[in-house]
N, C-alpha and C positions, 0 to 999 in steps of 0.2 A: 619385716621392716616397719610395718605399722606400729607394732608394740614398742619397737626401739625408740622411735621419735616421740610417741605418746609419752613415754616415761622419761625421756630427757627433760621434758617440761616439768613433770612431777618432781624429778630430782632437784631442779633449781628451786622450786618452791619449798621443798623439804629443807634444803640448806638455809633458806631465808627464815623459815619458821623456827628452825633450831636456834639460829642466832637470836631471833626475837624472843623465844621462850627463855633462853639462857640469860638474856638481858633483863629479865624481870625477876628471876628466882631469888637472888640474894636480897634485893631490896624488899621484896614481898615478905620473905621470911622474917627479916628484921622488923618490919612494920607489924606483922602478926605478933611477934614476941613482945613488942612494946605496947601492943593493943592501942595504937594510935593511928589508925588508917583513915585518912581523909577521904572525902567523897571522890575527889579527883584521882587519888591514888588507887582507890578501890575500882573506879571505872577503868583505869589503865590496866589493872590486873585482869579484870573481866574481859576487856577487849583483846588483850594478849592471849588469854586462854581461848577465847572464841576464834581468834585468828588461827591458832594451832589446830583447833578442831575442824577447820575447813580444808586442811591440807591432806592430800592423798596419803595412804598408808606407806610409811617408809619401808616396812618389811616386804611388802609386795613389790615395790619399785626396785629395791636393791637386789632382791632375788632374781628379778628379770634382767637387770643391768649386768649382774655378775655372769650371766649365761650368754650375753650378747657382746658384740664388738661395736662400740660407738665411735662416731667421728667427732674429734675435738677440733673446734675452729677458734683459734685465738683472736681472729679478726672481730668476733662478736664481743670481746671483752675490752675493758678500758685499757688504753695504752699505758704500760708500766713506766714508760720513759717520761711521763708528764707529772709524776707524783710530787716532785719538788716544786712544781709551779703553783701548787695550792698554798697560798700564803696567808689566807684569812681563816678564822676559826670555823665558820660555818661550812665553807667548801671543804675544809679538812674533815669535818665530822661527816658530811654527806659522803665524801669519797673514801673515808675509812670503811663505811658500809659497802660502797661499790666494790672496792678492792677486796673487802672481806668476802663478798659473794664470789668474786673472781678467783680468789685464793681457794675457796672451798670447791668451786667448779673444776678448776685445773687439777687440784689434788684428787678429786673424785674420779677424774679421767686418767689418773696415774701419770700426769705430766709433771715430773719432779722438777725439771729446770724451770718450767713456767711457774710452778708453785713457789719456787725460791724467789723469782722476780716479784711476784705479788706479795709474798711475805715481806720482802724488802720495802715495798710500798707501804704496807700496813705498819711495819715497824717505824718507818720514818714519820708517817702521819700521827701515829700514837705518841711518838716522842715529842713532836711539835705541839700536840694537844695536852701534854703533861701526863699521859697514861702509859708510858713505856713499860712499867712493870707488868702490864697485862700480857705482853708478848715477849716471853723469855727466850733465851738463846737455844733452848733445846726443842722448840716447836718443830723446826725443820727436820731434826733428827727423828722425832716421833712420827712426823708425816711420812718420812722415808721408810721407817720400820713398819708402818701400817698401811703402805700404799695399796696393798691388795685387799685391805679390809675397809670398805667404804663407810661402814658404820663407825669404825674407830676414827677414820679421817674426819668425819663430820663432828664427832665428839670433841676431838682435839681443837678444831677451829671454834666450835661453840663455847668450849671452856675458856678459851682466850678472850672471846667477846663478853663472856659473863664477867670476867675480871675487869674488862674495860668499863662495862656498865657500872660495876660496883664502885670503881674509882670516880666516875662521873657523878654518881648519886652522892657518894660521901663528900664530894666537894661542891655539892649543890649546883651541879651543872647538868641536871637531868634532861634539859631540852636538847643537849648535844647527843644524848643517847637516842632520843626520838628521831633526830636527823640521821643518825647512823642506821637505825632500823629502816627508815624511809629509803635511804640510798641502797640498802641491800635488796629491798623488795622491788624497787623500780628497776634496778639492774637485772634482777631475775626475770621480770616481766618483759623487759626489752630483749634479753638474750633468747628467751623462749619464743618471742615473736619472730626473731630473726631465723630461728630454726624452722618455725612454721612456714615462713616465706620460701624456704628452700624446697618445700614439699608441695608447692602449688600445683605441680603437674601430676601429683599422685592424690587424686580426689579423696580416696578413703583415708589415707594417712593425714592429709591436710585437715579434713573436717573432724577427724578424731582429735587432733591437736587443738583446733580452735574451740571445739566443744568444751574441752577441759579448761582452755584459756578463759572462756566466758564464765565458767563456773567460779572463777576466782573473784567474782564481784563481791562475794561475802568477805573474803580476806581483805579486799580493798576497802570495804566499808569500815572494818575494824582499824585499819591503818589510818583512815581519815579521822576516825574518832580519837586516835592517839594524837593526831596533829592539830586537833581543834583548838587547843589552848595555847598554841604557839603564837606569840605576839608580834613577831617581826613581819613587816609588810611583805617581804619576798617569800617568807614561809607561808603566809596566808595565801599568796598568789598560787603557789604550788598546790596547797590544799584545795583551793577552788578549782584548779585544773584537774586534780584527781577526782573531785566531785563530779565534774563534767564527764570524765571518762566513765565513772560509775553509772551515771545516768544513761550514757550511751550503751553500756554493757547490759542494761536492763531492757533495752529495746528488743522487740520480738524478731526483727529482721537481722539475722546473724549470717549474712552471706560474706563472700570474699571481700567485697568492697567495704563493707561495714568493719570487718576485722582490720583491714589495712588502714582505715581511717583511725581506729583506736590505737593500733600499733604505732602509727605516726605520732599520735599525741604522746604516747609513752616515750617514743624516741626523742621528741622535742623536749620533754621534761628532763629526760636523761642527759640530753645535750646541755641543758642549763646546769646540771650538777657537775658534769665532767669538764665542761668548757669554761666555767667561771672560776677565776683564780683569786 
C-alpha cells in the first residue's frame, strides 16, 4: 500500500512533466534551426529540461502502477461542469492546463467516461482560445484503444498539448503556454497533496509521500523561473505565492503541520485558478 500511494504522486508529476516537455519541443527545434535563440528563450528551454530531470522515473512508476490496483477519486479534480464558466483568456489558459492534467490522470486510471468529460472541457477551452486544431476528434478513440497502456495514454495527451503550444507560439501568445504549464503543475501538486492527506493515519505511507512531495521544490523553482517574465499583476502575484511556497519547502522542519500549511497554499492558488472566470 505504501508503494501504491507513493507512486500515485509520481504519476501526477510525470504527467505534468510530459506536458511541459512536449510544450517546448517544437518551438525549441525551430529556434535551433533558425539559429536565433534569445537569452529568454534559451533560459526557458533550460528550465524546462531541468524541470523534467527532477521528475521520478516514468518506467519505474508505470511498472508498479500496472501491477497494483489504484483508487481513483474524481473529487480531487476540477469540476468538469464549470468549464464553460471560464470566459476570459487567462483563466481559460490556466484551466486548459488544469483540465489537461485531469484528463491525463483520469485516462491513466482507465476512467473512460471521466476522460471523455475532461476531453470535452479541454476541447471547449482550446476552441475558445483559438487552438482547437490541437485536439482533434480521434483523441478519445485513441485513449480508449490505449487505456491499458499508460505510456501510450500519456503520449497521446502530451502530443495534443505539444500542438497547442505550437499554435500559441506561432501566434506570439507564448505567455498563455506558460500559464497552461503552471495550471497543470499546480493541479498535480494539489491532487497529490489530497492523496497524502488520505494517508495521515498510515505514518509510513504518509511520510513517504510527503518526502517525495518536498523533493519537488526543484521542479517548483524551474516553474517559477518560467513565470518570472510574465508582466500581468495577477500572474506576478501567483509567482510570488509560489516563491513563498518554495521557501517553505526549503525549511528543515517537514512535519505534518508544515506539509498541511504548504498544501493549503497550493489549494488556495489552485482555487484562484479554478474559481476565477
